[in-house]
N, C-alpha and C positions, 0 to 999 in steps of 0.2 A: 387525312384529319385536319379538320379547319383548327385554324389556333387558336378560336375559342375552345373550342371540345378539347383541345389537348391540353392547356390549360386546366380548364377542369378538372380533367384526369389527371393532372398533375396533383392539383391540391386535393382532389379524393386519394390519391395514392399517398401524401405523405400525413393525412391525415388518418388514414387507416394503418400506416407503418409506421410513425413518429412512436408509438407507446411503447415498440418493442427494443428500438435503439439502445435502450441502455445497457438489457440483459442479453442482447446480441453482443454486447459490448464484453459483459463477463465472460459469457462462450468464447469467442473468440483468443480472449486474453487467457484461460483456460487452455488450451490449444494451442498456444505460442509461444505466453513466458511472456511476453514484451507488450507493456500498453501502446508503446509507437504501434505496431506493426499490426494489433488487435484495433487499433482506428482508423488504417488506411485500411483492415480487411472487409470493416464495416463498412465503409466509404464507397469500396466494391463490389458488397454484397445490393448494398441498396441501391447502385449504379447498375447492377447488374437485375434486379426483381424490377426495376421500372422499367430495365427494356424490353422483359418479358411478359409484363405485367397484361395486357392485352389477351396473354395467354393463361393467365391463370384463369382455371374451371372451376374451382373450391372442390376439389375431390380431397382435401386436405381443410385446416385452419391455414390464414392468412400467416396465424405464428409459427407453424410446423415447414412451413412453405420459405417462409424466412432464414429458419432456422436450418434447413436442408442448400438452402444455396451456401450458406454461411459457410456451413461444414465442409459442403466443397471446395470452397475457396481457400479454407485454412490447412486443408490435403494437399493442396495444388501448393499452396505458398509452403508447405512442408516436405516435400517433393524434394530436396537435396538433401534431406537427413540429417539436418541440425540440430541440436538442441541445447536448451540456452540452463546450464548448472549455475548449481552458487560455488563457493570453493569448496564447501566439506561436502559435494559431490564429485570431487573430481581426484581429491588425496586425503593424505590423513593431516592430521594438526601439528601444529609446533611449536617449540616448546623453546625457540631463540625470538627474542620481542625484535627482534631484528626482523623484518619483512621484506621481501623479494619485489621487480618495480608491477608494475601494471599492466597487466593483460588487454589492453583497450582491443586485439583483435580478436577476443574469445568472444561469441554472444554470451550475456551474461543474462539470468531472470530479472524482471523488472519488478516492481514493484506494483501497485493495483492501489489508486485513489478512493477509497471510501466513497468521497463525493460523485462518481461518476455511477455507482449503485442503482438501482431500479428504488425511484421513492416511495413505492409500498413497502410499509411498514414489515408485514408477513416477507416481500420477497427477500426486501433487505437481509434481514435475519438468515434464511437460506443463502442468499447470494456470497456474504459476510463469512461465514461456514464454510463455500466449497470454492472461496478466493482466499483462502486463509494460505500462510506463506508455505510452511510445510507444503500441503499439498498443492499446490501451484511447482513446488518445487519435486514431491514423487511425483505428479504428472509428464514430468521433463525425462523419465526414465521409459517414460512407453513409447514404445512404436508409436506412431502417430495413430495408424488406424486401430489400436489399441485404446489407445488413446479417447479415439470420437466415438469407442463403441462404451466405456466406459462411461464418460460424458454424458452420451445419450442416454444411455439405460440408468445408471446411478444415479446422475445429478436431473435430465430432463425426465426420467421416468417412464421413455419411451417403451414401445413394443419392442422384442426381438427383431418380430416381422417386420416393422417399422424400419428397424436400426439396418436388416438384411438389405433392404430393397434402397434404400440409401447408397448403400457402401456394395451394390452390385453383387451380394453373395448370398450366401442361405444361410437360414433361421441356427443349424447345429453351429455352423461357424460362427455366429455370431456369440453365441450362448461359450464354445471353446474360447474365445477370445476374449470372454468378458473372465471369465472363471482365469486365464490367463494375468489377464491386467489388476485383478483383485490382488493376487497372491503376490503379483510383484509390488502392488503399489505397497500391502501389508507389509513388505519387505524395507521397503524404502522409508516409510513414514511410519515406524511401527508405534510410538505414543502419539494421540492425540490431543491438542491442545485444547482446551475449552476455551471457546468465545466471549468473554462476559460483555456484556452490556457497558457502553460509555459511562453509564451514572451509576454504576455499581463504587461506593465510596470509599472503600480498599481498593481496588484497582485504582482509583484517580489520585488517593494518597503517596500508592506506590510509585505509581510516573510521574508524581511532581516531584516526589523524595528523589528520582534516579534526576529529573531536569534541572534540578537543583546544584546534585552534586557535582554532576557535569558540567555546568557553566561554573562553579566554584574551585574545578578542579581537584575536587574534595575525595582523595581515590582512596580511604578508606571508607567513608560513607556509600560510596559506590561497591565496593566489594560484600557490605552486608549486605546488600540488595541481591545482590545472587546467590544462586544454588551452585552445589558446589560443582556441578559437573555441566553449568556454564559455557554457552559459545560465542564468540566473537569472530562476525566474517567482514569482508568490507570488500567485495566486487568493485571494480576490477581489478585489485591485490588480490592474489590467491591464497598467500599467507593467512591460515585464519587459528585461533587457538581454541582448546576445549580444556574446561577447566578453572574455575573462578581463579586461583593464586597465578596460573599465564594469565588469563583476561588481563588480571592486575599490574601484573609483572610489565603488561606489552603498554596500557593506558599510561601506566606511569612514566610512561616515555613517550606519551605528546598529550596530556594533561598537565603541562606543568604551570601555564600560567591562568588565577583566576580571569574571568569575562572575557579571555580570547573568544570562546566560542558565545554563543545564543542560540537557547532553542525556543520552537516556536511550533505548536503541539498543531497536530492534523490527525488524521489514520488511514491507514494504508491496510488490505487485503483484511479485514476485520481485526482489524489489531493496534492497540497504542500505535503512533508513532510522532515523528517531529521531522522539525525540516532545518538542519545544523547550517547556520551561519558561523564561517573563519572569519577573524577580526585582517585582514590585508594591512599594508603598510603605509595606505592612505588613514588608517584607524579606521574605517568603516567596516563591516560587519558582511563578507561574502556570501554568497549561496555555497555549499559546500558537499551537503550529501544530504541525504532522505534515510533517515535511523527509523526500522522498525523494531520493535518490541514484540519478545514472549513472553508471556503471564506462566508461572506453575503456581498455583497457589496465591503466598505472599510476599512470592518472589520470581527475581528475572530470570531465565533460562537461556534465551539466546537474544544475542544484541547483531543485529543484521544491518550494515549501514552503506549502503549504497550511494557512492563518491561518484555519481553524475548530476551535477548541475542541472544539464537539459531536463534532467526533471521536475525541475522546481516549476514549468509555467500547465505542467497538466495534473502538479498538485495544486494549483489556482496561489504558488508562494510568487513572491516579488525576485528579481535576484539579489537583492540588496534587504538587510533588513532596516525596517525604521527605526531611526533614533530617537530614543524615548524623548517625548517634547519636558522643556524643563518646569516644573509646577512654578505658578503665579499666583503672584498671594494677595490677596482679595484687599483692595483698597479700605475698609474701611478694617479691617483687620490693621494693618499696615498702619492706621494712623492711631489705632485704639494702642497696640502696642510702643508706639515712638511718643503717646501721653505716658504712659505707662511709665518709660523708660526715664522719663521728663522729669518724674514727681518721686523719681526715689531716692533716699535721705532725707525727704522730707516728712515734714508731721503731717499725720491723716487728719481731717477736720476732725472733730468732735461728733461722736452719734447723737441722733436723736434719742432724747429722752419719753418715750411716750405711756401716759397714764392708763 
């Protein structure tokens, strides 16, 4: 192949395959539970696809072909048998506000930035639903092949025969795996939280009130915003809390000074989220955690605070919060105010009488 032909082939490959990059990223995230690993696997998928592009005969759609490559790459990456849990998936809750030390050696579930979802509105709604945090955490309870079967059948709506061909197994085996996966998923994630639109006014007010109370270290207001059975967890710290009183008791030991935290709105896993910055000794607010909220009606049912500053670039967030610029006064306003001040105590000019 000449260099010119190779360049043209590369341009065609990029033009035809780039539209699927974001949905493949979401698929790899569902499989792996890590946005960083998902990004690496998508890169690997495109490299493998480019190398095999000359042999692509069009027996399936290009999209299906790419999903096959990505799924095989994810299954290979999962051969070591690890899963990425949340603290609530490992042990019971604590009633002691003192927490255990972080466990960075554990591979924890990571949040997924909504800005990386497919740009098409219809695809975005579905992607937000199938990447929500509870669903992503529940998927981690499934063995890798069951996870793949469930995602290919229930999320991507593949036929059982297509999945069987990809996994080198029988249709009966695929159907059996799907039944087991659905049952285990229902046990791990029995309550499906409602994915609400970002513009929903009640949702927006609830989220804004939470952010303000968090920044103000206003524990009573925070507790009023929580459901009775609210959960608070914060990987890589394994300790977690269940119940509004226990969550409030823990937060009271951490949020003591107003304005020590700064909350910058974002969204993750189809849910409201914040980039949380903590004030350090230099007086500036540094990257601290990505906080994801799960809403239940007019209250907050779960707070998941990912203590991992390395997530901030993925969310397009800086490592330090920008300091608000002081408001500058309009020179004309200053002059008017000074003039008014200098005239204080003086009698006003006589009013004109008009006939």
